LOLUMBA-876021 format. One line per 2 residues: number of its first residue (from 1); for each residue x, z, y negated of N, C-alpha, C. Coordinates in nm, 2 decimals. Example, Ala and Ser with C-alpha at 12.3 -4.5 7.8 and 13.67 -1.06 7.14 Angstrom:
1 = 1.32,0.78,0.57,1.23,0.78,0.45,1.32,0.78,0.33; 1.28,0.71,0.22,1.37,0.71,0.11,1.29,0.79,0.00
END
This chain:
1 = -3.65,-7.33,0.32,-3.71,-7.25,0.43,-3.63,-7.28,0.56; -3.61,-7.41,0.59,-3.54,-7.45,0.71,-3.40,-7.39,0.71
3 = -3.33,-7.39,0.60,-3.20,-7.33,0.59,-3.20,-7.18,0.63; -3.30,-7.11,0.58,-3.31,-6.97,0.61,-3.33,-6.95,0.76
5 = -3.41,-7.03,0.82,-3.44,-7.01,0.97,-3.31,-7.05,1.04; -3.24,-7.15,1.01,-3.12,-7.19,1.08,-3.01,-7.08,1.06
7 = -2.99,-7.02,0.94,-2.90,-6.92,0.92,-2.93,-6.79,1.00; -3.07,-6.76,1.01,-3.11,-6.64,1.09,-3.09,-6.66,1.23
9 = -3.11,-6.78,1.29,-3.09,-6.81,1.43,-2.94,-6.80,1.46; -2.85,-6.85,1.37,-2.71,-6.84,1.39,-2.66,-6.70,1.39
11 = -2.71,-6.62,1.31,-2.67,-6.48,1.30,-2.71,-6.41,1.43; -2.83,-6.43,1.47,-2.89,-6.37,1.60,-2.80,-6.41,1.72
13 = -2.78,-6.54,1.73,-2.70,-6.59,1.84,-2.56,-6.54,1.84; -2.50,-6.53,1.72,-2.36,-6.47,1.71,-2.36,-6.33,1.75
15 = -2.45,-6.25,1.71,-2.46,-6.11,1.75,-2.49,-6.10,1.90; -2.57,-6.18,1.96,-2.60,-6.18,2.10,-2.47,-6.21,2.18
17 = -2.40,-6.31,2.14,-2.27,-6.35,2.21,-2.17,-6.24,2.20; -2.16,-6.18,2.08,-2.06,-6.07,2.07,-2.10,-5.95,2.16
19 = -2.23,-5.92,2.17,-2.27,-5.81,2.25,-2.24,-5.84,2.40; -2.26,-5.96,2.45,-2.23,-6.00,2.58,-2.08,-5.98,2.62
21 = -2.00,-6.03,2.53,-1.85,-6.01,2.55,-1.81,-5.87,2.55; -1.86,-5.79,2.46,-1.83,-5.64,2.46,-1.88,-5.58,2.59
23 = -2.00,-5.61,2.63,-2.06,-5.55,2.75,-1.98,-5.59,2.87; -1.94,-5.72,2.88,-1.86,-5.77,2.99,-1.72,-5.69,3.00
25 = -1.66,-5.67,2.88,-1.53,-5.60,2.88,-1.56,-5.45,2.92; -1.66,-5.39,2.87,-1.69,-5.25,2.90,-1.72,-5.23,3.04
27 = -1.80,-5.32,3.10,-1.84,-5.31,3.24,-1.72,-5.32,3.33; -1.63,-5.41,3.31,-1.52,-5.43,3.39,-1.41,-5.33,3.36
29 = -1.40,-5.29,3.23,-1.29,-5.19,3.19,-1.15,-5.25,3.21; -1.14,-5.38,3.20,-1.01,-5.44,3.22,-0.95,-5.49,3.08
31 = -0.84,-5.45,3.05,-0.77,-5.49,2.93,-0.70,-5.62,2.95; -0.68,-5.70,2.84,-0.61,-5.82,2.86,-0.46,-5.80,2.92
33 = -0.40,-5.69,2.88,-0.26,-5.67,2.93,-0.27,-5.65,3.08; -0.37,-5.59,3.13,-0.38,-5.57,3.28,-0.40,-5.70,3.35
35 = -0.48,-5.79,3.29,-0.51,-5.92,3.35,-0.37,-6.00,3.35; -0.30,-5.99,3.24,-0.17,-6.06,3.23,-0.07,-6.01,3.34
37 = -0.08,-5.88,3.36,0.01,-5.82,3.46,-0.02,-5.88,3.60; -0.15,-5.90,3.63,-0.19,-5.95,3.76,-0.16,-6.10,3.78
39 = -0.15,-6.17,3.67,-0.14,-6.32,3.67,0.01,-6.36,3.67; 0.08,-6.33,3.79,0.22,-6.35,3.80,0.26,-6.50,3.78
41 = 0.17,-6.59,3.81,0.20,-6.73,3.80,0.23,-6.77,3.65; 0.17,-6.70,3.56,0.18,-6.73,3.42,0.27,-6.63,3.34
43 = 0.36,-6.56,3.41,0.45,-6.47,3.35,0.53,-6.54,3.24; 0.58,-6.47,3.14,0.65,-6.54,3.04,0.80,-6.49,3.04
45 = 0.87,-6.51,2.94,1.01,-6.47,2.93,1.04,-6.39,2.81; 1.12,-6.29,2.82,1.15,-6.20,2.70,1.30,-6.21,2.67
47 = 1.33,-6.21,2.55,1.47,-6.21,2.50,1.48,-6.08,2.41; 1.57,-5.99,2.46,1.59,-5.87,2.38,1.71,-5.90,2.28
49 = 1.68,-5.87,2.15,1.79,-5.89,2.05,1.89,-5.78,2.06; 1.85,-5.66,2.12,1.94,-5.55,2.15,1.88,-5.46,2.24
51 = 1.96,-5.41,2.34,1.90,-5.31,2.44,1.98,-5.18,2.43; 2.09,-5.18,2.35,2.17,-5.06,2.33,2.18,-5.03,2.18
53 = 2.15,-4.91,2.14,2.16,-4.87,2.00,2.24,-4.74,1.99; 2.32,-4.73,1.88,2.38,-4.60,1.85,2.34,-4.56,1.72
55 = 2.28,-4.44,1.71,2.23,-4.40,1.58,2.33,-4.32,1.50; 2.45,-4.30,1.55,2.55,-4.23,1.47,2.54,-4.08,1.50
57 = 2.55,-4.01,1.39,2.54,-3.86,1.39,2.42,-3.81,1.31; 2.36,-3.71,1.37,2.25,-3.64,1.30,2.26,-3.49,1.32
59 = 2.20,-3.41,1.24,2.20,-3.27,1.26,2.10,-3.23,1.36; 2.13,-3.13,1.44,2.03,-3.08,1.53,1.90,-3.03,1.46
61 = 1.79,-3.08,1.52,1.66,-3.05,1.46,1.61,-3.17,1.39; 1.69,-3.26,1.35,1.65,-3.39,1.28,1.59,-3.48,1.38
63 = 1.51,-3.57,1.34,1.46,-3.68,1.42,1.51,-3.81,1.37; 1.52,-3.91,1.46,1.57,-4.04,1.42,1.48,-4.15,1.49
65 = 1.46,-4.25,1.41,1.37,-4.37,1.46,1.46,-4.48,1.50; 1.45,-4.53,1.62,1.53,-4.64,1.67,1.43,-4.76,1.70
67 = 1.47,-4.88,1.66,1.38,-5.00,1.69,1.46,-5.09,1.78; 1.39,-5.14,1.89,1.45,-5.24,1.98,1.36,-5.37,1.96
69 = 1.43,-5.48,1.91,1.36,-5.60,1.88,1.36,-5.70,2.00; 1.26,-5.77,2.02,1.25,-5.87,2.12,1.17,-5.99,2.07
71 = 1.19,-6.10,2.15,1.12,-6.23,2.12,1.06,-6.28,2.25; 0.94,-6.34,2.24,0.87,-6.41,2.35,0.93,-6.55,2.36
73 = 1.01,-6.57,2.46,1.08,-6.70,2.48,1.01,-6.79,2.58; 0.89,-6.74,2.63,0.82,-6.82,2.73,0.71,-6.90,2.66
75 = 0.62,-6.95,2.75,0.51,-7.04,2.71,0.37,-6.97,2.71; 0.37,-6.85,2.75,0.24,-6.77,2.76,0.26,-6.64,2.69
77 = 0.15,-6.57,2.67,0.14,-6.45,2.60,0.23,-6.34,2.67; 0.30,-6.26,2.59,0.38,-6.15,2.64,0.31,-6.02,2.61
79 = 0.30,-5.93,2.71,0.24,-5.80,2.69,0.34,-5.70,2.73; 0.35,-5.60,2.65,0.43,-5.48,2.68,0.33,-5.39,2.75
81 = 0.35,-5.36,2.88,0.26,-5.29,2.96,0.28,-5.14,2.95; 0.41,-5.10,2.94,0.45,-4.96,2.92,0.59,-4.95,2.86
83 = 0.61,-4.84,2.79,0.74,-4.81,2.73,0.76,-4.66,2.76; 0.82,-4.63,2.87,0.82,-4.49,2.91,0.96,-4.43,2.88
85 = 0.97,-4.32,2.79,1.09,-4.26,2.77,1.14,-4.17,2.88; 1.27,-4.15,2.89,1.33,-4.07,3.00,1.31,-3.93,2.99
87 = 1.27,-3.88,2.87,1.25,-3.73,2.85,1.15,-3.71,2.75; 1.11,-3.58,2.74,1.00,-3.54,2.64,1.05,-3.54,2.50
89 = 1.18,-3.55,2.47,1.23,-3.54,2.34,1.22,-3.68,2.26; 1.17,-3.78,2.34,1.16,-3.91,2.28,1.01,-3.96,2.29
91 = 0.96,-4.01,2.18,0.83,-4.07,2.18,0.84,-4.22,2.15; 0.76,-4.30,2.22,0.77,-4.44,2.20,0.64,-4.50,2.15
93 = 0.66,-4.62,2.09,0.54,-4.69,2.04,0.57,-4.84,2.06; 0.47,-4.91,2.10,0.49,-5.06,2.13,0.37,-5.13,2.10
95 = 0.38,-5.27,2.08,0.26,-5.35,2.05,0.16,-5.34,2.16; 0.04,-5.32,2.13,-0.07,-5.32,2.23,-0.14,-5.46,2.25
97 = -0.11,-5.55,2.15,-0.17,-5.68,2.15,-0.07,-5.78,2.21; -0.12,-5.90,2.24,-0.03,-6.00,2.29,0.07,-6.05,2.19
99 = 0.19,-6.07,2.23,0.30,-6.14,2.15,0.30,-6.28,2.20; 0.26,-6.37,2.11,0.25,-6.51,2.14,0.38,-6.58,2.16
101 = 0.39,-6.69,2.22,0.52,-6.76,2.24,0.59,-6.78,2.10; 0.72,-6.75,2.10,0.79,-6.77,1.97,0.79,-6.65,1.88
103 = 0.69,-6.56,1.90,0.68,-6.44,1.81,0.77,-6.33,1.85; 0.80,-6.24,1.76,0.88,-6.12,1.78,0.80,-6.00,1.77
105 = 0.86,-5.89,1.83,0.80,-5.76,1.82,0.91,-5.66,1.83; 0.86,-5.53,1.83,0.96,-5.42,1.84,0.90,-5.31,1.92
107 = 0.99,-5.24,1.99,0.95,-5.11,2.05,1.02,-5.00,1.97; 0.95,-4.90,1.93,1.02,-4.79,1.85,1.03,-4.67,1.94
109 = 1.13,-4.60,1.91,1.16,-4.47,1.98,1.19,-4.37,1.87; 1.12,-4.25,1.88,1.15,-4.14,1.79,1.21,-4.03,1.87
111 = 1.34,-4.00,1.84,1.41,-3.90,1.91,1.41,-3.77,1.83; 1.37,-3.66,1.89,1.37,-3.53,1.83,1.49,-3.45,1.88
113 = 1.59,-3.42,1.80,1.72,-3.37,1.85,1.71,-3.22,1.86; 1.60,-3.15,1.84,1.59,-3.01,1.86,1.64,-2.97,2.00
115 = 1.73,-2.87,2.00,1.78,-2.82,2.13,1.86,-2.93,2.21; 1.91,-3.03,2.15,1.99,-3.13,2.22,2.12,-3.16,2.15
117 = 2.20,-3.05,2.13,2.33,-3.07,2.06,2.43,-3.15,2.15; 2.53,-3.22,2.09,2.63,-3.29,2.16,2.61,-3.44,2.16
119 = 2.69,-3.50,2.24,2.68,-3.65,2.26,2.56,-3.67,2.35; 2.47,-3.76,2.31,2.35,-3.78,2.40,2.34,-3.93,2.43
121 = 2.28,-3.96,2.54,2.24,-4.10,2.58,2.10,-4.09,2.64; 2.00,-4.16,2.58,1.87,-4.15,2.63,1.82,-4.29,2.67
123 = 1.72,-4.30,2.76,1.67,-4.44,2.80,1.52,-4.45,2.79; 1.48,-4.57,2.79,1.34,-4.60,2.79,1.32,-4.71,2.89
125 = 1.22,-4.70,2.98,1.19,-4.80,3.07,1.07,-4.88,3.03; 1.09,-5.01,3.01,0.98,-5.10,2.95,0.93,-5.19,3.06
127 = 0.80,-5.19,3.08,0.74,-5.28,3.18,0.67,-5.39,3.10; 0.69,-5.52,3.14,0.64,-5.64,3.08,0.59,-5.74,3.18
129 = 0.52,-5.84,3.14,0.47,-5.95,3.22,0.57,-6.06,3.21; 0.69,-6.04,3.26,0.80,-6.14,3.24,0.87,-6.18,3.37
131 = 0.91,-6.30,3.38,0.97,-6.35,3.50,1.12,-6.31,3.51; 1.18,-6.28,3.39,1.32,-6.23,3.39,1.32,-6.08,3.39
133 = 1.28,-6.02,3.50,1.27,-5.88,3.52,1.15,-5.82,3.46; 1.06,-5.76,3.54,0.94,-5.70,3.50,0.98,-5.56,3.42
135 = 1.08,-5.50,3.47,1.13,-5.38,3.41,1.26,-5.40,3.33; 1.27,-5.35,3.21,1.39,-5.35,3.13,1.42,-5.21,3.09
137 = 1.55,-5.19,3.08,1.60,-5.05,3.04,1.66,-5.06,2.90; 1.61,-4.98,2.81,1.67,-4.97,2.67,1.74,-4.84,2.67
139 = 1.85,-4.84,2.59,1.92,-4.71,2.58,1.97,-4.69,2.43; 1.97,-4.56,2.40,2.03,-4.53,2.26,2.11,-4.40,2.28
141 = 2.21,-4.39,2.19,2.30,-4.28,2.20,2.34,-4.24,2.06; 2.41,-4.13,2.05,2.45,-4.08,1.93,2.50,-3.93,1.95
143 = 2.54,-3.87,1.83,2.59,-3.74,1.84,2.49,-3.65,1.76; 2.45,-3.54,1.82,2.37,-3.44,1.75,2.46,-3.32,1.72
145 = 2.48,-3.29,1.59,2.57,-3.19,1.55,2.50,-3.06,1.55; 2.56,-2.96,1.63,2.50,-2.83,1.64,2.50,-2.76,1.51
147 = 2.38,-2.72,1.47,2.36,-2.65,1.34,2.44,-2.52,1.33; 2.46,-2.45,1.44,2.54,-2.33,1.43,2.68,-2.36,1.40
149 = 2.73,-2.47,1.46,2.87,-2.52,1.43,2.89,-2.56,1.28; 2.78,-2.63,1.23,2.79,-2.67,1.09,2.79,-2.56,0.99
151 = 2.70,-2.46,1.02,2.69,-2.35,0.92,2.80,-2.24,0.94; 2.88,-2.25,1.05,2.98,-2.16,1.07,2.94,-2.03,1.14
153 = 2.82,-2.03,1.20,2.77,-1.91,1.27,2.82,-1.90,1.41
END
């Protein structure tokens, strides 16, 4: 009987603590990444494994996925705050959670080549909580083969 009471009390306390944390976050509306951005004293360091990519050649209308890898070389959590493509033909995705010291992550870009024939160079502006530049520029390039040229039209 005592064990049942103790387990019940633990479950109730656990649920109560969880609700307080969720209420606290909801009332403030502040995400951990936003707090990390404001905490300039504890900025970390990022190392890009590559900032320039060439995807080669693709046919117009095809899409290509490009990945840019990075590593947290600092002593505190790394947050990717934004990854903003330079145009609407590119969609980006990036980790929403903290990248702990020593861990790696990737920013992905999906380029849609529709109506973009020729040699292209596109960029992505990345904002992080890092001491070695808050903003980093990633670039990718390649050739989009005009489908009219390929089919002989």
